[in-house]
N, C-alpha and C positions, 0 to 999 in steps of 0.2 A: 428275751428274744423279741418281744414287741417293741422295746425301746431301740434295739439295734435295727429293726426293720424300719422304724420311723426315721432314724438317722440316715439310713441308706436311701430312703425315698427322697429325703430332703437334700441328699448329696453333700452332707456336711459331716462334722464330727462333734463329739460331746463338748460342752462348754469347758474351756480351760485347756483342751487338748490341741496340739498343733496338727494341722492337716498332714495326712500321710498319703503316699502313693499318688494316684491320679485324682484324688478328691479335690474339688475346688477349694480355694482358700476363703471359706465362708463359714463362720460359726453359726450355731443354731440360733443364738441370740440375734445375730445380724439378720438372719432369714426372717424372724418374726417382726423385725423392725421395718421390713419392706413395705407392708400395706400402709404404714403411716407416711413413708416417704412418697408413695404413689398418691396418697390422698392429698398431700401438700401440693402435688403437681396438677391437681384437677383444675380445669378451666374456671375462670370467674365469669359467671353469667350476669352479674350485676349491670355492667355497662350495656350489654345486649338488651336487658329488660328495660333499662331506662330509655334506650334509643327507640325500641320498637313497641313497647307497651302502650304508649299513647295512641298508636294507630290501630290497635285491636279493639273491636266493638263487640257488644252483646247484642244478639238478635232474638227477640221474642215474637213468635208467630202464633196466631190463634187459628185453630182449625175447627170446622163445624162438627157437630156432635156425631154425625154419621161417617166422618172421615176415617178411612182405614189407617192402621198404624204403619210405621216404616218397616219395610221388609229387609231380610238379610241379604248377604252377597249372593248373586246368582251362581249356582253350581257348587256352592260351599255349604253343605248341610249343617256344619258345626260352627258357622260364622254368622256374624250380624253386623249391621252398619253401626257407626258410632252412636247414633240415636237408637236406643233399643226399641223393639217392637212394642207398640202401645195398643192394647185391645180397644175394640170399638166401645165408645162411651155414649151415655145418654145426654151428656152436656158437652158444650164446647170445651176443647182442651188447649192448653198452652204448650208450645214446644220451645226449648232453649237451644241456641246455637251461638256460633261466633263468626266473625268475619274480620276483614282488615281493609283499611282505606287505601285506595291506590291513586286517587287524585284529590287535590285539596278542595275541589268543588263538590265533593260528596259522593264519589263513585266508590262502591264497595264490592269486594269479591268475597264469595262464600260458596257453600255447597248447595246444589239444587234441592237435596232432600231436606235442608233446613227450612226452606220456604215452600215446599211442595204442599199444595192444597190449602194454603193459608188464606184466610179472609181478611186478616189485618196483620201488619208487620210493624214492630216498633224497634228502633235502633238506639241503643244506649251507649254513649261514649265512655271511654276509660276513666274520665274524671268523675264519673258517677253522678254528675249534676245535670248534664245535658242529654236529652233524648229527643228523637225525631221520628215522625211517621216515615216508613220506608216504602218505596214502590219498586216492584220487580221490573227491571229493564228487559230481562230475558233469562230463561233458565233452560238448561240442557240436561235432561236426566241421564242420557247415555254417558256423558263425561262427568256428571255430578257437579257441574259448574253453574253458578247463578251470579248475575250482576244486579246490584241494588243501587238506588240513588236516594239520598236525603237532601233536603233543601238547606244547605249550609255552605259556608265558604271559609277559606283559611284553615282547613283542618290539617292535623298532622298526617303525614303520608308514610306508608311502609316503604322501606328500601328494598328494592327487588334485585335478586341475583340470578344465578344459574344453577340448575340442579346438577350440572356437571362438576360443580365445586365440591360435591359430597360423594364419597365412595365408602364401601363397607369398612367400618372401623372408625370413621370420623364422627366427632361430636356434633349433635344438633339439639335444638331446644324447640319446644312448642309453647305458644301462649294462647290461652282461650278461657272459657268459662265453664269448666267441668262442674256439673250439678248446679250451675248457676253461680259459682264462686268466681266473680269477675277478676280478670287480669291475673290468672294463675299461670305460673311458668313451671314446666317440667323439662327434664333433660335426659339424654341417653345417646346411644350411638346408632349409626346407620348399620343395619344388618344385611341389607341387600338392595340392589337397584335394578330397574327394568323388570320388576316382578309382575307377571300376569296372574291374576287371581282366578280367572275362568276362561275357557275357550271363547274366542270372539270378543274379549275385552278390547276397548278402544284406548285404554290407558295402561301404561307400564308404570307401576307404582314404585315409590321409594318406601322400602320397609325399614322400620326402626323399632327400638325397644323403648321409645319415649312414651311415658304414661299418657294415654288419651282416654277420656271417658265421656259419657253423655253430656252434651253442652259444649264440647270442644270442637265439634264439627265445624268446618269452615275457617278455623283459625290457622295462623301461619306456622310452617316448619322453617326454622331459621338456622343458618350456619354460624360458625364462630366469628365471622366477619360482620355479623349483624344483618345479613341479607336473607330475604325470604326465598327459599328454594322449593317450597311445595305448600300444598293446602291439605291439612289433616282431614281425612275423609272417612276412613273405616278402621275397624279393629277385627281381629280374628278371635272369636270367643264363643264357647258353647253356652255362656251364661248371660251375655249382654254387657258384662263388665270387662275392664281391661285385664288381660292375662299375659302381657308381655310382647304382643305383636300389634303394631299399628302401621297404617298405610297412608301415604300422602301422594297427592297428584302433583307431578312435576310442574313447576311454575310456568315453564314455557308452554306446555300443553294448555294450562289454565288460561294464560293470556291470549293464546290464539283463539280459543273458544270465546273468551270474554269480548275480544274485539269484534267478532262476528255477531255476537249477541247484541252488542251495543249498536252495531251498524244495521243489522237486519231484524233483530228480535228473535231470531231462530238460527239454527245451524244446518247448513246443507252438506250432505255427505254423499260420496260416491257409493254405487251399489252394483254388484254383479248379478245378483239373483240366483245364487247357488247355495246349497248346504255343503259344508266341508267337514272333514275330520282329519286328524293327524295321521301321517304314514307311520305305522308301527313296523317293527322289524319283520314280522310275518307278512304284512301287506307289501312291504318293499320287495321281499323275496318273490311274492306272487306276481308283482308287476314287473319284475326284472329291473328294479330301480335302485340306485344308491344315492343317498343324500337325504336332505330334509325336504318336505313338501306336504301338501294338503290334498287329500283325495276328494274329488267332487262326488257327492252323493246323489243329489237331485238338481235338476235345472228347471227353473220356473218358466212356464210358457210366456213368450213375449218378452222375456228379460234380456238385458244386455248380453248375458252369457250365451243365451240361445241364439240370438241374432249374430253373434260372432262365431258360432259353430262349436262351442264347447259342449262336451258330452259327459254324462255320468260315467265315472271310471277314469276320467282324466286326472293326472296328478299335477296340480299347480305348483310350480317351483320358483316362480318369480314374477315381478311386475316391473316393467320398464327397466330391465336389466338388473334389478335389485333382488337378491335372493330373499325368499319369503318363507320362513319357518312358521310353526304354529303360533308363535307369539307376535309375529310381524305382519302376516298377510292381512288379517282383518283391519289393522291400522293403516296399511298402505292403501287398501281399497277405500276405506272411509275418507282418507286424506285426498283422494283423487277428485278433481272438480267434476261435478255432474255435466255431462255433455262433451267432456274432453275425450280424446283418443288415448288409449293406453295399450301397451304391448304386453300381453299375458303369455308367459312361457309355460308350457305344459310338457309332461312326459306321456306319450301315447304310443301304444303298439311298439314299445322297445326303442323309441327315439324321441329326441327333443323336437318340439314344434312350437311355432310362435303364431299368435292370433291377435288381430287388432280389435279392440273392444271400445265401443262408444259407451262411456259409463252412464249408468242409470243414476237415480237419486233416491236417497233416504232423507226425508225431512222430518226433524223432530217436531212434535206438536207443540206450539207455543203455549205456555201456561196460562191459565185463567188469571186475569189481572187481579192482584190483591188490593183490597181496599186499605187505605191507611188507617192506623189506629185512631187518628184524630177525627176521622170521618164519622165515627159512631161511638159516642160516649154514653149511650143509653145502658141502663140495666134492664135485662130481660128477666122478668120475675114471674113466679106462679105461686098461687096460694098453697100453703102446706096442708096436705090432707089431714083429716081429723085424727086418724089413727097415729100419724107421726107426731101431731101436736100433743096427743095424750102420752106418747112414749117419752117425749122431751119434757113434759110437764109444763106446757105453755098454753095460753088461751088462744093465741093467734100468731102467725108468722108468715113471712114471705121468703120463698126459696129463690136464690140467685141461680138462674139457668144460664145466663151469659153476662160476663163482666168485661170491662176493658182489661188489657194485659196487666197482670199484677207484677209491678216492678219494685215493690217495696213491701216490707213486713206489714205496714199499716194500710195496705190496699185491700179492697174487697175482692173476693175470689169466687169462682164457680163453686156452687154447693153450700155456700154460707146461708144461714137462715137469719133474716133480719128480724130483731125483736123490738128495737126502739129507735126513734129518731131523736138524737140528743138524749135527753133523759125521759122522753115521753113515749108511752106505749100507744098502740093503735089497734083498732078492732076490725078494720077492713081496708081494702086497697085504696078507696077514695080518701080515707083519713090519712093514710101513709103519704099519698101524693100531696095532700094539702100541707102536711108537716114538712115534707121535703122542700116544697116550693117556698116555704116561709123562712128557710135558713138564710141568714145574712152572709155576704161575702162570697157566694157562689159555691161554697163547700158545705157538706153536712156530715156530722159525726153520727155513725150508725153503730148500735150495739148489735153484734151478730153472734150466733151460736156456731162454732167451728169445731166439729168433733165433740170432745168433752169439755171444751173451754168456751167462755164468753169473752169476746174482745171487742174493742172499739176500732172502727176503721173510718177513714176519711174518703168521701166520694165527691166528685164534681157533680153539681146539680144539673141534670140534663134539662133541655128546654121542654121535653115531654117524656113521659114514661110509657113503655109498651108492655103489654101482657101477653103471655104465651097464647097462641091460637087466634 
């Protein structure tokens, strides 16, 4: 019976039997060969990787010890951004991200959360040999877009396309540095477009099942023509790791923000000065209203909405003749130029009414300027306490409280304990500084204790050394 049920479910007949009745002319053996034929028809992402890979960069950002970690998506308690939450630390921390070059003179597009709170930024090119200090031209947390610049010329540039070229079911690929593994490509299909993740979002995301993990933030989402259609920004996950849903900012939205950031250093957005909520079926019945709209909850004193005569209880149904449902109204308001006049359509007291509003302004706070990594190559050190020296079985050591971004395995890292300079031990800070300054060639090999291991690392000898406090 079980075998008969299987055959019925597959719509075929037993091997060797001719199809009978209305059963399709397909044998069981032919059915099981289907996955292999589908696999053979999979797209080849090799040319795409060769074309776009060189334009994708790694971004290493150093944040101060008291910087808060990256928070999850607003309004989504089981979600987190691509960079998982990092608890407050006692020493400076390094964040990894991605980006891509949009102009050969060193202009780079990435996520705002990749560089948020950074005191230094280092950009490493895909060839793995060249790296540059990066400076933030502008960052906009509301859209999660940031623009960086490096001092370089003749760089490979990403080919930009249109997000309209992808629809649910089409193949896309992502290139980035998940967990720091540079120039990693993953692929999948678009599962939705125009996706709003929370009420009031200013971005409608491209949703896909492309694997995106920490370090991939800011990298490109690419269609099969090899064109960038979005910027990978977020995942939906209760754990902080990829679980099948990732979200990218459409490239058109990103470029609009980037142009304003490059021109002004910040983004100006329109503002009504109201709180709003979607019209539910029950609310629509209570207001005698049919259709989509947003109910005004409160109106701020002195706001553009108050001056135009909008009241609590109005149902906003459109802006400048464009219908505005829950996913669109916040975006239409934000896109309106501050100081410009806009026609707001509302439902009030059983009829449609129109009001002229002079738009207010929401201005994003410009980020604090990040120092370049090259501007500070000092090691910030502190003497290891006696009890920790005893536990490690060493006579003396210096703990690394701040180091330049660690871009290689043989680089010194925050938390390392320095035991020797070259092959020579030292008994105090003064002797360490003397040994360090005596190293020829501008670099010094240091033996450090890292966890349970002792390894040698190479450091550039700074002009001076600083001690904590």
